[in-house]
C-alpha positions in Angstrom: 34.0 7.8 -22.3 31.7 5.1 -20.6 28.4 6.3 -19.4 28.1 6.6 -15.6 25.3 4.5 -13.7 23.6 7.8 -13.1 23.5 8.8 -16.7 22.2 5.0 -17.7 19.5 5.4 -15.1 18.5 8.8 -16.2 18.3 7.7 -19.7 16.2 4.9 -18.6 13.6 7.1 -16.6 13.5 9.5 -19.8 12.7 6.5 -21.9 9.8 5.1 -19.2 8.3 8.9 -18.9 7.9 9.0 -22.7 6.3 5.7 -22.9 4.0 6.9 -19.9 3.1 10.2 -21.9 2.2 8.2 -24.9 -0.3 6.0 -22.8 -1.6 9.0 -21.3 -2.4 10.5 -24.8 -3.9 7.5 -26.1 -6.3 7.3 -23.0 -7.4 10.9 -23.9 -8.0 10.2 -27.5 -10.0 7.0 -26.5 -12.1 9.0 -24.1 -12.7 11.5 -26.6 -13.9 8.9 -29.1 -16.3 7.5 -26.1 -14.4 4.1 -26.6 -14.4 3.6 -22.8 -13.4 -0.1 -23.1 -10.5 1.1 -24.9 -9.8 4.0 -22.6 -9.9 1.5 -19.7 -7.3 -0.4 -21.2 -5.1 2.5 -21.9 -5.5 3.7 -18.8 -4.2 0.7 -17.1 -1.1 0.5 -19.3 -0.6 4.2 -18.5 -0.7 2.8 -14.8 1.7 0.3 -15.2 4.2 2.5 -17.1 4.1 5.1 -14.4 4.7 2.3 -11.8 8.0 1.3 -13.6 9.0 4.9 -14.0 8.3 5.5 -10.0 10.9 2.6 -9.4 13.5 4.5 -11.6 12.8 7.8 -9.8 13.1 6.2 -6.2 16.6 4.9 -7.1 17.8 7.8 -9.5 18.9 10.2 -6.5 21.2 7.4 -5.1 23.0 7.4 -8.2 24.5 10.7 -7.7 26.7 9.2 -4.9 25.2 11.7 -2.4 25.7 10.4 1.1 22.4 11.0 2.5 20.3 10.0 -0.4 18.8 6.8 1.3 17.9 8.9 4.2 16.5 11.7 2.4 14.4 9.5 0.3 13.2 7.3 3.3 11.6 10.9 4.6 10.3 11.9 1.3 8.5 8.6 1.3 7.0 8.8 4.5 6.0 12.6 3.8 4.3 11.6 0.4 2.8 8.5 1.8 1.6 9.1 5.5 0.8 5.9 7.0 -1.7 6.0 9.9 -1.7 3.4 12.7 -2.6 2.6 16.1 -4.9 0.4 18.7 -8.6 0.8 18.2 -10.8 1.0 21.5 -12.7 -2.2 20.2 -9.6 -4.3 20.3 -7.9 -4.4 17.0 -4.8 -2.9 15.4 -5.3 -0.5 12.6 -2.9 0.3 9.7 -4.1 2.8 6.8 -2.0 3.1 3.7 -3.4 6.3 1.5 -3.0 4.0 -1.6 -4.1 0.8 -3.2 -1.8 -2.0 -3.1 0.1 -3.1 -6.6 -1.2 -5.8 -8.6 0.9 -9.0 -8.4 3.5 -9.4 -11.3 2.9 -5.6 -12.8 3.2 -3.7 -9.4 6.3 -3.1 -6.9 6.0 -4.8 -3.9 9.7 -3.3 -3.0 7.8 0.1 -3.0 5.7 -1.0 -0.1 8.8 -2.0 1.9 10.5 1.2 1.3 7.7 3.4 2.9 6.0 0.9 5.2 8.8 -0.6 6.9 10.3 2.8 8.2 6.7 3.9 9.1 6.5 0.9 11.6 9.9 1.1 12.7 9.6 4.4 13.7 6.0 4.0 15.1 7.2 1.2 17.3 10.5 2.5 18.5 10.2 2.6 22.2 6.9 1.1 22.6 6.3 -2.4 23.3 4.3 -4.2 20.8 1.1 -6.4 21.4 2.1 -9.8 20.1 -1.1 -11.1 18.8 -0.8 -15.1 19.5 -4.2 -16.2 17.5 -5.5 -13.3 15.2 -7.1 -12.6 12.0 -5.1 -10.5 9.5 -7.9 -8.5 7.5 -7.0 -6.5 4.4 -9.9 -3.7 3.2 -9.3 -2.6 -0.1 -11.2 0.7 -0.4 -12.0 2.0 -3.8 -12.8 5.7 -4.5 -16.7 5.7 -5.2 -16.0 7.3 -8.6 -14.3 4.2 -10.0 -16.5 2.0 -11.8 -17.1 -1.3 -10.1 -15.3 -3.4 -12.8 -12.1 -1.5 -11.9 -11.9 -3.4 -8.6 -9.5 -6.1 -8.7 -9.7 -9.7 -7.6 -8.2 -10.1 -4.1 -5.8 -13.1 -5.3 -4.3 -10.6 -7.8 -3.3 -7.9 -5.2 0.4 -7.8 -3.5 -0.1 -8.4 0.2 2.9 -10.4 1.3 5.2 -7.8 1.6 2.7 -5.9 4.1 2.0 -9.3 6.0 5.8 -9.9 6.4 6.4 -6.4 7.8 3.5 -6.6 10.1 4.8 -9.8 11.1 7.9 -8.0 12.4 6.4 -6.1 14.9 2.7 -7.6 15.8 2.8 -11.4 15.3 5.2 -14.3 16.5 4.9 -15.5 12.9 2.2 -15.7 10.4 1.7 -19.7 10.3 -1.9 -20.8 9.6 -2.7 -22.1 12.9 -1.9 -18.6 14.6 -3.1 -16.2 11.9 -5.9 -16.4 9.6 -6.7 -14.1 6.6 -9.5 -12.3 5.3 -10.0 -10.2 2.3 -12.7 -7.6 1.3 -13.4 -4.6 -1.0 -15.3 -1.6 -0.2 -16.4 1.9 -1.8 -14.9 5.1 0.1 -14.0 8.8 -0.5 -10.6 7.9 -1.9 -8.4 5.0 -2.7 -6.6 3.3 0.3 -5.8 0.2 1.9 -6.8 -0.9 5.5 -5.1 -3.5 7.6 -6.3 -4.9 10.5 -4.7 -7.2 13.0 -7.8 -8.5 15.1 -7.7 -11.0 17.9 -9.5 -14.1 17.0 -12.4 -13.7 19.8 -12.9 -10.1 18.5 -13.4 -11.2 14.8 -17.2 -11.2 14.9 -17.4 -7.7 16.4 -14.9 -6.5 13.7 -16.9 -8.4 10.7 -20.1 -6.7 11.9 -18.6 -3.4 12.0 -17.1 -3.8 8.5 -20.4 -5.2 6.8 -22.3 -2.0 8.6 -19.4 0.5 7.2 -18.8 1.4 10.8 -15.0 1.0 11.2 -14.1 4.7 11.5 -12.4 5.5 14.8 -12.6 8.6 16.8 -8.9 8.2 17.7 -6.3 5.5 17.7 -4.0 4.6 20.8 -0.5 4.5 21.1 -0.4 1.2 22.9 -2.8 -1.9 23.5 -3.1 -0.9 27.2 -6.4 0.4 26.4 -7.9 -3.1 26.4 -6.7 -4.0 30.0 
């Protein structure tokens, strides 16, 4: 009897879970030997295996043929990865993702689409978006303070294109260079997260001064851009 798609996907997930367990155990052994360089490499190998396992886990329910698998998965992702967004009183749009974006080529940009697109679609339902004609799109990668600085990633090694494409659908006429400049920075914080800001070009000096002073926290975010009028 031929194996079903569900059985094949389940087997692949079991195999990937086993590899992740091996890398996690290797990380522990190297830590106990106080081989921090080795533990660092093993931890990243574990992280890569878990990313691949997560991809399989997200599609596994659909292979059962359940009619609401896609709908329930979308809701699960929104509950698991709550995305905060809104307009700041100082004149920019703020999007906060409670996770670091994946590394290029080793992470999964499709994962970003699976939770970010539904979040923005629901947020803007019934709301007129503010289309920024000239702006700066700023990515602020926030790393937990407990991370060693060597664990910070080079900005050109972080997958941001999928996020930019989704934001463009709702807030930009397009992301052509003449309309939209890009800015990248990293900072230490209480926990890992990614902050994305859509900033009118005229307000970018104000935003940059606030970022360098670590003064980007907002008392509240607003539902529309009418607060700027």
